[in-house]
LOTORZA-884468 format. One line per 5 residues: number of its first residue (from 1); their letters; for each residue x, y, z of N, C-alpha, C, O, CB. Coordinates in steps of 0.001 Angstrom, whole numbers. Glycine has a CB too. Layout:
N
NUM> a> X:Y:Z:X:Y:Z:X:Y:Z:X:Y:Z:X:Y:Z; ... .
***
This chain:
78
1> mprhk> -2164:-31329:126949:-1076:-31920:127701:-250:-30792:128299:131:-29865:127584:-205:-32849:126806; 38:-30854:129608:830:-29811:130248:2259:-29791:129716:2929:-30821:129654:839:-30008:131758; 2697:-28631:129344:4052:-28472:128815:4791:-27409:129629:4181:-26540:130252:4018:-28085:127305; 6125:-27504:129606:6932:-26446:130201:6735:-25180:129388:6629:-25234:128163:8437:-26845:130262; 6686:-24061:130051:6409:-22807:129354:7585:-22332:128503:7377:-21718:127456:6045:-21736:130356 .
6> instv> 8796:-22602:128929:9954:-22081:128204:10301:-22961:127003:10368:-22462:125880:11162:-21974:129142; 10517:-24236:127213:10955:-25113:126129:9817:-25898:125483:10039:-26611:124504:11984:-26072:126646; 8628:-25778:126004:7460:-26494:125491:7697:-28004:125441:7344:-28670:124467:7100:-25980:124101; 8302:-28530:126510:8540:-29969:126602:7588:-30586:127619:7030:-29894:128471:10010:-30260:126989; 7415:-31890:127514:6542:-32624:128429:7407:-33571:129249:8238:-34297:128704:5426:-33407:127654 .
11> ephva> 7203:-33557:130570:7930:-34477:131445:7554:-35910:131084:6387:-36178:130802:7622:-34186:132946; 8513:-36841:131086:8211:-38235:130742:7167:-38863:131663:6315:-39618:131196:9478:-39060:130787; 7218:-38564:132969:6237:-39161:133882:4832:-38608:133638:3845:-39311:133853:6648:-38913:135337; 4737:-37353:133190:3430:-36771:132862:2884:-37428:131603:1703:-37771:131547:3535:-35231:132670; 3720:-37607:130604:3289:-38268:129374:2862:-39711:129634:1880:-40181:129058:4410:-38236:128337 .
16> aalaa> 3590:-40410:130494:3240:-41795:130825:1911:-41855:131567:1092:-42735:131302:4346:-42444:131672; 1691:-40921:132498:432:-40903:133252:-744:-40602:132330:-1799:-41225:132453:495:-39864:134386; -578:-39666:131421:-1652:-39345:130481:-1948:-40512:129547:-3108:-40784:129237:-1289:-38110:129667; -909:-41195:129100:-1106:-42360:128234:-1822:-43482:128990:-2684:-44157:128427:249:-42864:127691; -1471:-43680:130252:-2132:-44707:131056:-3599:-44359:131279:-4463:-45234:131218:-1417:-44877:132406 .
21> feglr> -3884:-43087:131536:-5267:-42653:131721:-6078:-42869:130445:-7211:-43347:130502:-5316:-41175:132136; -5503:-42520:129299:-6209:-42721:128030:-6442:-44202:127767:-7494:-44572:127246:-5421:-42099:126870; -5485:-45055:128115:-5657:-46491:127961:-6772:-47024:128850:-7573:-47855:128421:-4362:-47207:128273; -6819:-46545:130086:-7887:-46946:131002:-9240:-46500:130469:-10198:-47273:130467:-7649:-46362:132404; -9317:-45258:130019:-10564:-44736:129461:-11016:-45553:128261:-12192:-45901:128153:-10397:-43273:129061 .
26> dallp> -10102:-45858:127372:-10445:-46633:126175:-10879:-48052:126522:-11716:-48626:125826:-9258:-46677:125220; -10326:-48622:127582:-10697:-49974:127996:-12045:-49988:128715:-12810:-50942:128571:-9615:-50565:128902; -12345:-48943:129485:-13582:-48906:130259:-14808:-48519:129437:-15919:-48950:129746:-13430:-47950:131395; -14621:-47725:128412:-15755:-47227:127639:-16643:-48340:127084:-17858:-48261:127266:-15256:-46377:126506; -16116:-49374:126418:-17001:-50445:125941:-17711:-51185:127073:-18850:-51624:126914:-16208:-51435:125118 .
31> tlqrl> -17044:-51322:128201:-17658:-51999:129346:-18834:-51186:129882:-19898:-51740:130158:-16617:-52231:130461; -18649:-49889:130028:-19725:-49037:130519:-20896:-48988:129540:-22054:-48929:129955:-19202:-47630:130777; -20600:-49011:128260:-21665:-48970:127258:-22509:-50242:127264:-23661:-50214:126832:-21071:-48754:125876; -21967:-51339:127737:-22697:-52610:127763:-23447:-52855:129075:-24152:-53856:129197:-21739:-53746:127519; -23308:-51963:130053:-23978:-52161:131330:-25493:-52082:131182:-26012:-51266:130421:-23498:-51131:132341 .
36> hpydl> -26185:-52928:131909:-27639:-52863:132011:-27990:-51561:132738:-27230:-51139:133609:-28224:-54126:132766; -29105:-50912:132415:-29442:-49647:133087:-29431:-49728:134611:-28994:-48784:135268:-30795:-49188:132635; -29904:-50837:135190:-29904:-50962:136646:-28470:-51003:137183:-28179:-50404:138218:-30676:-52228:137078; -27569:-51712:136479:-26168:-51773:136907:-25496:-50410:136786:-24686:-50038:137635:-25401:-52810:136079; -25827:-49671:135738:-25280:-48327:135568:-25781:-47402:136682:-25032:-46563:137181:-25663:-47757:134181 .
41> etltd> -27040:-47560:137065:-27591:-46766:138161:-26899:-47100:139478:-26620:-46201:140272:-29102:-47000:138284; -26621:-48366:139719:-25914:-48779:140926:-24492:-48222:140936:-24028:-47729:141964:-25888:-50312:141036; -23797:-48296:139802:-22442:-47746:139705:-22445:-46246:139970:-21587:-45739:140693:-21840:-48037:138321; -23396:-45542:139393:-23513:-44097:139605:-23744:-43792:141079:-23148:-42865:141628:-24658:-43513:138754; -24608:-44573:141716:-24881:-44390:143142:-23612:-44588:143974:-23346:-43812:144892:-25976:-45365:143605 .
46> lifrq> -22834:-45618:143661:-21596:-45880:144401:-20584:-44751:144230:-19899:-44370:145180:-20979:-47200:143944; -20499:-44226:143026:-19558:-43126:142771:-19955:-41900:143585:-19104:-41274:144218:-19512:-42776:141260; -21234:-41553:143574:-21668:-40381:144327:-21557:-40598:145832:-21255:-39650:146558:-23098:-40027:143962; -21790:-41810:146324:-21662:-42074:147756:-20225:-41852:148233:-20005:-41368:149343:-22108:-43509:148074; -19257:-42203:147399:-17861:-41984:147768:-17525:-40502:147844:-16532:-40120:148462:-16941:-42671:146773 .
51> srwqr> -18351:-39664:147218:-18149:-38218:147244:-19050:-37534:148259:-19234:-36317:148213:-18392:-37633:145868; -19616:-38318:149182:-20478:-37846:150266:-21829:-37319:149791:-22429:-36476:150458:-19773:-36771:151031; -22313:-37801:148653:-23667:-37472:148222:-24562:-38644:148578:-24122:-39794:148559:-23725:-37158:146688; -25802:-38363:148900:-26746:-39396:149305:-27982:-39306:148420:-28504:-38219:148171:-27126:-39254:150807; -28446:-40472:147945:-29665:-40497:147134:-30863:-40166:148003:-30934:-40565:149166:-29853:-41873:146456 .
56> vvalg> -31809:-39428:147423:-33028:-39083:148134:-34086:-40159:147918:-34885:-40435:148812:-33551:-37713:147678; -34093:-40767:146736:-35074:-41808:146414:-34358:-43140:146246:-33138:-43178:146087:-35871:-41450:145127; -35114:-44229:146280:-34539:-45572:146166:-34039:-45849:144755:-34469:-45208:143796:-35568:-46623:146565; -33126:-46811:144639:-32625:-47241:143337:-33706:-47948:142546:-34616:-48549:143119:-31417:-48155:143503; -33605:-47874:141224:-34453:-48667:140355:-35808:-48073:140035:-36577:-48689:139297:-34650:-49967:140954 .
61> gtqkt> -36128:-46922:140551:-37427:-46331:140269:-37355:-45342:139116:-36285:-44844:138767:-37970:-45645:141505; -38500:-45074:138541:-38563:-44061:137489:-39375:-42883:137988:-40333:-43049:138744:-39178:-44638:136185; -38987:-41697:137561:-39680:-40478:137922:-39894:-39656:136667:-39110:-39751:135723:-38894:-39679:138986; -40932:-38862:136644:-41254:-38084:135455:-40371:-36859:135281:-40075:-36469:134152:-42683:-37659:135505; -39948:-36250:136375:-39288:-34953:136263:-37772:-34980:136398:-37100:-34136:135806:-39834:-34050:137283 .
66> idlel> -37207:-35919:137156:-35761:-35923:137395:-35180:-37315:137198:-35887:-38317:137314:-35447:-35419:138809; -33892:-37370:136901:-33202:-38648:136751:-32558:-39105:138052:-32561:-40294:138371:-32149:-38549:135668; -32014:-38166:138791:-31265:-38505:139990:-31382:-37351:140976:-31064:-36211:140640:-29775:-38810:139657; -31833:-37640:142184:-31950:-36615:143210:-30975:-36944:144330:-31040:-38014:144934:-33408:-36514:143747; -30069:-36006:144600:-29011:-36227:145579:-29054:-35167:146664:-29545:-34057:146458:-27643:-36233:144900 .
71> lwfdw> -28531:-35531:147813:-28443:-34630:148952:-27007:-34675:149455:-26458:-35754:149675:-29462:-35022:150084; -26397:-33504:149638:-25037:-33436:150164:-25085:-33709:151652:-25872:-33097:152374:-24380:-32056:149872; -24253:-34619:152114:-24194:-34954:153531:-22761:-34808:153993:-21881:-35546:153551:-24725:-36391:153802; -22529:-33874:154864:-21181:-33639:155383:-20992:-34469:156642:-21479:-34106:157713:-20941:-32124:155674; -20276:-35595:156508:-20064:-36521:157621:-19268:-35863:158744:-19451:-36200:159913:-19340:-37781:157135 .
76> maa> -18404:-34944:158405:-17555:-34324:159405:-18346:-33383:160309:-18012:-33231:161484:-16422:-33572:158733; -19386:-32755:159778:-20174:-31801:160564:-21236:-32494:161397:-21767:-31913:162344:-20829:-30779:159651; -21550:-33744:161046:-22629:-34458:161757:-22202:-34891:163138:-22987:-35501:163864:-23077:-35673:160964 .
***
């Protein structure tokens, strides 16, 4: 937790934000653990797409050597 260097205190808004993040994490963990593998793969794909990564292979397939193959695509340079 980030603290002030001199008095070693934590700002109330920082403590509240960290507590909210921990609550969100604790609430999401059981949900993610119960996802079907295909749903987890779809969620992973959506997360990477928002970060400008693109899948090289189609969803739902199995491969012997890799779990996920991604390609960086810079939309601004295209």
